[in-house]
Structure formats: C-alpha cells, structure tokens
C-alpha positions as CSV (number, residue, x, y, z in Angstrom):
1,M,69.4,12.9,13.9
2,L,73.5,13.3,13.5
3,T,75.7,16.1,14.7
4,S,79.1,14.9,12.8
5,D,80.0,16.5,9.9
6,A,82.1,13.9,9.2
7,A,79.3,11.0,9.8
8,I,76.4,12.9,7.5
9,N,79.5,13.2,4.8
10,A,80.1,9.5,5.0
11,L,76.6,8.7,5.1
12,I,76.4,10.9,1.7
13,A,79.0,9.2,-0.2
14,V,77.4,5.7,0.5
15,F,74.3,6.9,-0.3
16,L,75.5,8.3,-3.4
17,A,77.9,5.5,-4.5
18,S,75.1,3.1,-4.0
19,Y,72.9,5.0,-5.7
20,C,75.7,5.1,-8.7
21,V,76.9,1.3,-8.6
22,T,72.8,0.4,-8.5
23,L,71.9,1.9,-11.8
24,L,74.8,1.1,-12.9
25,I,74.7,-2.8,-12.9
26,N,71.1,-3.5,-12.7
27,G,70.7,-1.5,-16.1
28,S,73.2,-3.2,-17.7
29,V,72.1,-6.8,-16.5
30,L,68.6,-5.5,-17.7
31,I,69.8,-4.4,-21.1
32,V,71.6,-7.4,-21.8
33,L,68.2,-9.7,-21.0
34,Q,66.2,-7.4,-22.9
35,K,68.2,-7.6,-25.9
36,S,69.0,-11.1,-25.4
37,E,66.8,-13.5,-27.7
38,E,67.5,-16.9,-26.0
39,L,67.0,-15.0,-22.8
40,S,64.0,-12.6,-22.2
41,W,61.0,-15.0,-23.2
42,Q,61.9,-17.2,-20.4
43,P,59.6,-17.3,-17.4
44,R,63.3,-17.3,-15.1
45,F,64.5,-14.1,-16.3
46,I,61.2,-12.1,-17.1
47,L,61.5,-12.9,-13.0
48,V,65.0,-11.7,-12.6
49,K,63.8,-8.1,-15.1
50,N,61.0,-7.5,-12.7
51,L,63.4,-7.8,-9.7
52,L,65.9,-6.1,-10.9
53,I,62.7,-2.9,-11.7
54,C,61.9,-3.4,-8.6
55,D,65.2,-2.7,-6.7
56,L,65.7,0.3,-9.2
57,L,63.0,1.5,-8.6
58,L,63.4,1.0,-5.0
59,I,66.6,2.8,-4.4
60,S,65.3,5.6,-6.4
61,V,63.0,6.4,-4.3
62,I,65.4,6.3,-1.3
63,A,68.5,7.5,-2.0
64,P,67.5,10.5,-3.8
65,S,65.0,11.4,-0.9
66,S,67.8,10.6,1.7
67,L,70.5,12.4,0.3
68,Y,68.5,15.8,0.3
69,A,67.9,15.1,3.8
70,L,71.5,15.0,5.0
71,M,72.5,17.5,2.8
72,K,70.3,19.7,4.0
73,R,71.1,18.2,7.5
74,Q,67.5,18.1,8.6
75,T,65.0,15.1,8.5
76,V,62.3,14.3,6.1
77,Q,58.4,16.3,6.6
78,F,55.2,15.0,6.8
79,G,53.1,15.6,3.1
80,I,52.3,14.0,-0.2
81,G,55.9,13.6,-1.1
82,C,56.5,11.5,2.0
83,L,53.4,9.3,1.7
84,V,53.7,9.1,-2.3
85,Q,57.9,8.1,-1.8
86,Y,56.4,5.6,1.2
87,T,53.8,4.3,-1.5
88,F,56.0,3.8,-3.7
89,G,59.0,2.7,-1.9
90,T,56.0,-0.2,-0.1
91,I,54.8,-1.3,-3.1
92,C,58.5,-2.5,-4.5
93,I,59.4,-3.7,-1.3
94,A,56.6,-5.8,-1.4
95,C,57.1,-6.6,-4.8
96,M,60.6,-8.0,-4.5
97,F,59.3,-10.2,-1.9
98,Y,56.6,-12.1,-4.2
99,T,59.0,-12.2,-7.0
100,L,61.6,-14.2,-5.0
101,T,59.1,-16.5,-3.8
102,L,58.0,-16.7,-7.6
103,M,61.3,-16.9,-8.5
104,A,61.8,-20.0,-5.6
105,V,58.6,-21.9,-7.2
106,E,60.3,-21.6,-10.6
107,R,63.9,-23.6,-10.1
108,Y,61.3,-25.8,-8.2
109,M,59.4,-26.6,-11.2
110,Y,62.4,-26.1,-13.4
111,I,63.9,-29.0,-12.0
112,C,61.1,-31.3,-9.8
113,H,58.4,-31.4,-12.6
114,A,60.2,-30.3,-16.0
115,I,57.5,-32.0,-17.7
116,Q,55.0,-30.0,-16.7
117,Y,57.4,-26.7,-16.1
118,I,57.0,-25.6,-20.3
119,N,53.2,-26.1,-20.2
120,I,52.4,-24.5,-16.8
121,L,55.1,-21.7,-16.5
122,T,54.7,-19.9,-20.2
123,S,55.9,-16.6,-20.5
124,K,52.4,-14.8,-20.5
125,R,51.4,-16.9,-17.6
126,I,54.8,-15.7,-16.0
127,K,54.0,-12.3,-16.9
128,L,50.3,-12.1,-16.1
129,I,51.1,-13.2,-12.9
130,I,54.0,-10.3,-12.4
131,S,50.9,-8.0,-13.6
132,A,48.9,-9.7,-10.1
133,I,52.0,-8.9,-7.9
134,W,51.9,-5.3,-9.0
135,L,47.9,-5.1,-8.1
136,V,47.8,-6.7,-5.1
137,S,51.3,-4.9,-4.1
138,S,49.4,-1.9,-4.5
139,A,46.2,-2.3,-3.5
140,L,47.5,-3.8,-0.6
141,C,49.5,-0.2,0.2
142,V,46.8,1.8,-0.6
143,V,45.1,0.6,2.2
144,H,47.7,0.9,4.6
145,V,48.5,4.8,4.1
146,I,44.7,5.1,3.6
147,L,44.3,3.5,7.9
148,L,47.6,5.9,8.4
149,I,45.9,9.2,7.1
150,S,42.9,8.3,8.9
151,S,44.3,8.9,12.5
152,P,44.8,12.7,13.4
153,I,48.1,14.7,11.9
154,P,50.0,16.6,14.0
155,E,50.6,19.9,13.0
156,E,54.4,19.7,13.2
157,K,55.3,18.4,10.1
158,I,58.9,17.5,10.9
159,T,59.7,13.3,11.1
160,M,62.1,11.8,13.2
161,G,63.9,10.1,10.0
162,L,65.6,11.0,6.7
163,L,63.3,8.7,4.4
164,C,59.0,7.7,5.6
165,D,59.8,4.5,6.1
166,P,57.1,2.7,8.1
167,D,58.4,3.4,11.6
168,T,59.1,6.8,11.2
169,L,55.1,7.4,10.0
170,E,53.9,5.2,12.9
171,R,55.9,7.1,15.1
172,Y,55.0,10.5,13.7
173,L,51.2,10.0,13.6
174,G,51.2,8.6,17.4
175,Y,51.0,4.3,16.3
176,P,47.6,4.2,15.1
177,P,46.9,0.7,16.1
178,A,45.0,-0.4,12.9
179,A,47.5,0.4,10.8
180,A,50.5,-1.0,12.3
181,I,48.4,-3.9,12.4
182,F,47.9,-4.4,9.5
183,R,51.4,-3.7,8.3
184,K,52.5,-5.8,10.5
185,S,50.8,-9.1,9.9
186,W,51.2,-8.5,6.1
187,G,54.8,-8.4,6.7
188,L,55.0,-11.5,8.6
189,L,52.7,-13.3,6.4
190,S,55.1,-12.2,3.4
191,L,58.4,-12.8,4.9
192,V,57.0,-16.3,7.0
193,T,55.8,-17.4,2.6
194,C,59.2,-15.9,1.2
195,L,61.4,-18.1,3.5
196,L,59.1,-21.7,3.5
197,T,58.7,-21.5,-0.3
198,Y,62.2,-20.8,-0.3
199,A,63.3,-23.5,1.9
200,V,60.4,-26.0,0.5
201,S,61.4,-25.4,-3.1
202,Y,65.5,-25.5,-2.9
203,C,65.5,-28.5,-0.4
204,S,63.1,-30.2,-3.1
205,M,65.3,-29.8,-5.5
206,Y,68.4,-30.3,-3.5
207,K,67.2,-34.0,-2.9
208,E,66.6,-34.2,-6.5
209,A,69.7,-33.8,-7.5
210,R,71.4,-36.6,-4.9
211,N,68.3,-39.1,-6.2
212,A,70.5,-38.7,-9.6
213,V,73.8,-39.0,-8.1
214,E,73.8,-41.4,-5.7
215,P,73.4,-44.8,-7.7
216,F,77.0,-43.2,-8.5
217,N,77.9,-43.4,-5.3
218,H,78.3,-39.4,-5.3
219,T,77.8,-36.6,-3.5
220,N,76.7,-34.1,-5.3
221,E,78.7,-30.9,-3.9
222,R,77.9,-28.1,-5.9
223,A,73.6,-28.4,-5.3
224,R,74.3,-28.2,-1.6
225,N,77.1,-25.4,-2.0
226,T,74.2,-23.7,-4.2
227,L,71.2,-24.2,-1.8
228,I,74.1,-22.8,1.4
229,F,74.5,-20.0,-0.9
230,Y,71.1,-19.1,-1.9
231,G,69.9,-19.5,1.3
232,A,72.8,-17.1,2.4
233,M,71.9,-14.8,-0.4
234,V,67.6,-14.7,1.3
235,I,68.7,-14.0,4.5
236,L,70.4,-10.6,3.1
237,Q,67.7,-9.9,1.5
238,L,65.1,-10.1,4.3
239,T,67.9,-8.6,7.1
240,P,66.2,-4.8,6.7
241,Y,63.4,-6.4,7.4
242,L,64.1,-8.7,10.5
243,L,65.9,-5.5,11.7
244,Q,62.2,-3.6,11.1
245,A,60.7,-6.1,13.2
246,L,63.3,-5.0,16.1
247,I,62.7,-1.9,15.7
248,D,59.1,-2.4,16.5
249,F,59.9,-4.2,19.1
250,F,62.3,-1.3,20.6
251,V,59.8,2.0,20.1
252,K,57.5,-0.3,22.1
253,M,59.3,-1.3,24.4
254,S,61.4,1.9,25.1
255,S,60.9,4.7,27.3
256,N,61.4,8.3,26.4
257,T,64.8,8.8,27.2
258,L,67.9,10.2,25.2
259,Q,69.5,7.0,25.2
260,D,66.6,5.1,23.8
261,Q,65.9,7.8,20.4
262,N,69.7,7.9,20.0
263,T,69.4,4.4,19.7
264,G,66.3,4.5,17.3
265,N,67.9,6.9,15.5
266,R,71.4,4.0,15.1
267,L,68.6,2.0,14.5
268,H,67.0,3.9,11.5
269,L,70.2,4.0,9.6
270,T,71.4,1.1,9.7
271,L,68.3,-0.4,8.3
272,L,69.0,2.4,5.8
273,L,71.8,1.3,4.9
274,L,70.9,-2.1,4.9
275,I,68.2,-1.4,2.2
276,L,70.6,-0.4,0.0
277,L,72.8,-4.0,-0.2
278,P,69.9,-6.2,-2.0
279,P,69.8,-3.8,-5.0
280,C,73.5,-4.1,-5.7
281,A,73.5,-7.7,-4.9
282,N,70.8,-8.6,-7.0
283,P,72.0,-8.0,-10.3
284,V,75.2,-10.2,-9.3
285,I,73.4,-13.1,-7.8
286,Y,70.5,-13.9,-10.4
287,G,72.6,-12.0,-13.2
288,F,76.4,-12.2,-13.9
289,R,77.0,-15.0,-12.0
290,N,74.4,-17.0,-14.2
291,K,76.3,-18.4,-17.4
292,E,73.6,-17.6,-19.5
293,V,73.8,-14.1,-18.6
294,R,77.8,-14.2,-19.1
295,N,77.6,-16.1,-22.3
296,A,75.5,-13.0,-23.7
297,I,78.2,-10.4,-22.7
298,P,81.0,-10.7,-24.9
299,M,83.6,-9.2,-21.9
300,M,82.7,-11.2,-19.3
301,P,84.6,-14.5,-18.6
302,H,82.2,-18.1,-19.1
303,G,82.1,-20.9,-16.5
304,S,80.3,-23.4,-15.5
305,V,77.2,-22.6,-12.5
306,S,74.8,-25.5,-11.4
307,V,71.3,-25.9,-13.0
308,L,70.0,-24.7,-9.9
309,D,71.2,-21.9,-10.1
C-alpha cells in the first residue's frame, strides 16, 4: 500500500500522537465528570461520558492495529482478530451516532420543554437508553458480521487495508450483496436520522432563543453562532462516513487498473486519518468548551457559554 519509508514513518507518528492525545484528553474529561458531584448525575453529561467512552474504545481498536501493520510494513490479515476488531469498531461508531442524536434531543428538551425535561429525561432513563443503544448496536453489528462470514472465504488471508473496515472486508470477501446492502441501509438510516434530528432540534432551539429576545429588538447572536458551531462539528463527525460512501461508489464504478487501486488505497488512508479527528475533538467540543466542566477544573479559565451549548 505504501512504498515510501518517509510516508510510513509520518503515518506512524500521526497515529501514535492521535492515540496518546485522545487517551489523555478523553481520560481527563471523563475523570472530571465522574468525580464531580454536580455534573455526574446530569443527563447531559451522562451522554457526554458515553460519547467519550465510545471514542476511547474506537481509538483503542483502530490505532494499535494500524500502528502494528505500519511498523510491519504489511496490511492486516483476515481472521478472528480482524473480525473482533471490526465488530468492536463498528459497535463504537454506531453508539457514537446514536449518542450524538440523543444529545441533540436532550438539548431540545432542555431548551424548548424545560418543565417536562426533569420528569422525562431522568438520569435513570438516560442510562437505560444508553444500555439499549449498546445492545441494539451490538445486535446489528453481529448480524452484519454473520452475513459477511456466510460468504465464501478466500484461502489467501492478506487483505488490502491497514484496518478491518467495511470496505476492506467486503472487498476481500468479494462484495457479498446481502452484507453490503444491510450495512449501507443501516448506515444511511443512522446518518439521515442523526442529521435530521440535529437540524430539527437546533433550529427549534434557535427559534426559542430568538423569541426570548425579539420583544427587546435584539438579535441573539450567541444562539446563531452556537447553532453554526454545532452544525459544523456534526459535519466534522460525519466526514469519515461520508467518505466511506464515496469509497463505496468508487469501488463500484472503478475498473481493476493500477491507477484505480492506488486511488482506492489513498482513500482508505484518508478515511483512517479522518476517523482519528472526532475522538480528539469531542472532549474539547463537549467538555472543555463547556463552562460547567471548566468550573470543575481549578486550572481551567472560566467563561460564559450559551445555554444552547
């Protein structure tokens, strides 16, 4: 996949740095949230903790495997380890999608239905919903893995990727139609649900904020900026999976030429690098940027943040 030692060493440095940074900042925010008596029970921060746990597990699945493959100058081999890596990685990604969706709903309930919020979104119910998210994600992933291994498995164990991602496995197994259709349908439904939920929730919150200040002829600039900020952050979260859709389209349309193979390898590497971004960014977006979290850290500067945050 890579022939240049300089490129391989650069990728090793990027993966190692991303892994260490993610462990450090995610772990720090998790400890702060867990130790804070004021924050640990709040539904909002229970969801944030679940998101950070997803990030930690995902980066712990992706980074060591990719680093090992890069240091060995070889792609991953198909086997039990590959399937386990794919299963845990896919479950974490699915849980991340559903947690982000639920976080948008939680903010919508807090802003637009404050009276019912306390009775509906209790910490106990949020924990039950999170448990359901993990169970549903695990069940759907197991179904997809069963569909994958139901197809004939080649004798050659070497795949074409640094990671056991959907494109690598499906290409190795000859693109089994049932598994591919199931994955794409599940992924598209999750993607659309997340985007629509964010759009409806944050637009409703923005209207609520504007209604609160319009009688005084003021524009809620902070509410608009917050809406734009979180919209951009959601796009950042979804970029790797939009690229995966591009890879699916590329594989379907390309011919078996060397140029196409090289392009596919570049897309695969780009996807891996983009997947590293959300785990590094999430603790800053949903943790350190929040005033309540900063107040729980004595050495952090304290500042005002919109309630929409």
